C-alpha positions as CSV (number, residue, x, y, z in Angstrom):
1,M,18.4,4.7,6.8
2,G,17.3,2.4,4.0
3,S,14.5,3.4,1.5
4,M,12.8,1.3,-1.1
5,T,10.3,1.9,-3.9
6,K,7.9,-0.3,-5.6
7,E,5.9,1.0,-8.4
8,V,2.5,-0.9,-9.6
9,L,0.9,0.1,-13.1
10,T,-2.7,-0.2,-13.5
11,D,-5.3,0.5,-16.0
12,A,-7.7,1.6,-13.2
13,A,-8.8,5.1,-13.0
14,P,-6.6,6.9,-10.3
15,D,-9.8,8.2,-8.5
16,A,-10.7,4.3,-7.9
17,V,-7.4,3.3,-7.2
18,W,-7.3,5.9,-4.4
19,D,-10.7,5.0,-3.2
20,A,-9.4,1.5,-2.5
21,I,-6.3,2.6,-0.7
22,R,-7.7,5.3,1.5
23,D,-10.2,2.7,2.6
24,I,-7.8,1.7,5.4
25,G,-9.8,-0.9,6.9
26,A,-10.1,-3.0,3.6
27,L,-6.6,-3.9,2.7
28,H,-7.4,-7.7,3.1
29,T,-10.3,-7.3,0.5
30,R,-9.8,-4.3,-1.7
31,L,-6.0,-3.7,-2.3
32,V,-3.7,-6.6,-1.1
33,P,-5.9,-9.6,-0.7
34,G,-3.7,-13.0,-0.1
35,F,-0.8,-10.8,1.2
36,V,-3.0,-9.2,4.2
37,V,-5.4,-11.6,5.6
38,D,-7.5,-9.4,8.2
39,T,-7.6,-5.6,8.9
40,M,-9.1,-4.1,11.7
41,L,-9.6,-0.4,12.6
42,V,-8.2,0.8,15.7
43,P,-7.9,4.3,17.0
44,G,-5.3,6.3,14.9
45,G,-4.8,3.6,12.4
46,R,-5.5,-0.3,11.7
47,R,-4.1,-3.7,13.0
48,V,-3.2,-5.6,9.9
49,T,-2.7,-9.5,10.0
50,F,-0.5,-10.7,7.0
51,S,-0.4,-13.9,5.3
52,N,2.4,-15.3,7.4
53,G,0.2,-14.5,10.8
54,R,2.4,-11.5,11.6
55,T,0.0,-8.9,13.3
56,V,1.2,-5.3,13.2
57,E,-0.3,-2.1,14.1
58,E,-0.2,0.7,11.7
59,P,-1.0,4.0,13.1
60,I,-1.7,6.4,10.1
61,V,0.3,9.5,9.7
62,S,-1.5,11.4,7.2
63,C,-4.0,10.8,4.6
64,S,-4.4,13.4,1.8
65,D,-7.2,13.2,-0.8
66,P,-6.0,16.1,-3.2
67,L,-2.5,14.5,-3.4
68,R,-3.9,10.8,-3.3
69,R,-1.4,9.9,-0.7
70,L,-1.5,7.8,2.4
71,V,1.6,7.7,5.1
72,W,1.7,5.0,7.9
73,T,4.0,3.7,10.2
74,A,4.3,0.2,12.0
75,K,4.5,-1.0,15.4
76,A,5.1,-4.6,16.7
77,A,7.7,-6.1,19.0
78,E,8.8,-8.8,16.9
79,L,9.4,-6.8,13.6
80,P,12.9,-6.7,12.1
81,F,12.8,-2.9,12.0
82,T,13.5,-0.5,14.6
83,H,12.0,2.3,12.4
84,Y,9.6,1.6,9.4
85,N,7.5,4.5,7.6
86,G,5.5,3.6,4.4
87,C,3.6,5.9,2.0
88,V,1.7,5.1,-1.2
89,Q,0.8,7.4,-3.7
90,V,-1.5,7.2,-6.7
91,H,-0.5,9.2,-9.7
92,A,-2.4,9.4,-13.3
93,R,-0.6,8.1,-16.3
94,A,-0.6,10.0,-19.5
95,A,-1.9,7.2,-21.5
96,G,-4.8,6.6,-18.8
97,G,-4.8,4.1,-15.8
98,S,-2.7,4.6,-12.9
99,R,1.0,4.3,-11.3
100,I,1.2,3.5,-7.7
101,E,4.1,4.6,-6.1
102,W,5.0,2.5,-2.7
103,T,7.8,3.9,-0.7
104,A,9.1,2.4,2.5
105,D,12.1,4.1,4.7
106,F,13.4,1.7,7.4
107,L,16.0,1.0,10.0
108,P,18.2,-0.8,10.2
109,D,19.6,-0.8,6.4
110,G,20.4,-4.8,7.0
111,A,16.6,-5.3,6.8
112,A,16.4,-4.5,3.4
113,P,16.2,-8.3,1.9
114,I,13.4,-9.0,4.5
115,L,11.6,-5.9,3.2
116,E,12.3,-6.7,-0.5
117,G,10.6,-9.9,-0.3
118,L,7.6,-8.3,1.5
119,M,7.2,-5.6,-0.6
120,N,7.4,-7.6,-3.7
121,A,4.7,-9.8,-2.3
122,G,2.6,-6.9,-1.6
123,A,3.1,-5.3,-4.9
124,T,1.9,-8.6,-6.8
125,A,-1.1,-8.6,-4.5
126,M,-1.7,-4.9,-5.1
127,T,-1.4,-5.4,-8.9
128,G,-3.6,-8.4,-8.9
129,A,-6.6,-6.5,-7.1
130,L,-5.8,-3.6,-8.9
131,Q,-6.1,-5.2,-12.4
132,A,-9.5,-6.8,-11.1
133,L,-10.5,-3.2,-10.3
134,A,-9.8,-1.9,-13.7
135,A,-12.2,-4.3,-15.0
136,I,-14.9,-2.3,-13.2
137,C,-13.4,1.0,-13.5
138,P,-11.4,1.2,-16.6
139,R,-8.9,3.9,-17.2
140,S,-9.5,7.5,-17.5
141,N,-7.3,9.7,-19.9
142,S,-7.8,12.7,-17.8
143,V,-4.5,13.8,-16.3
144,P,-4.9,16.2,-13.5
């Protein structure tokens, strides 16, 4: 099984970042605008439309406020994956702000180049959105 992790650093406070991430119906407006163009809540998760027009259903596996951690999977007939599991977690940085760790586990391993491009685009969109959020909710120096 392949595994890939992207890290996003922002000056935004961890609680503000987590609030944007846990708002599972607002990917397209709060977390990765431009990368995701629409999000609809469906029973057990969300239906996500990406900028390339592909629509994927993402059942939510777990959402933990104490851990600031969201886990989901993906279902769509046209996906290049036979398995996909995503996890995003928010960590406080000692210097203030947040470190977001986004990990994907997937099959087949050969889909890694496709996923690399998707996750790079998603991380770029996330960085922009969270830096804009940082202007509203600046870093907090408190580390839990």
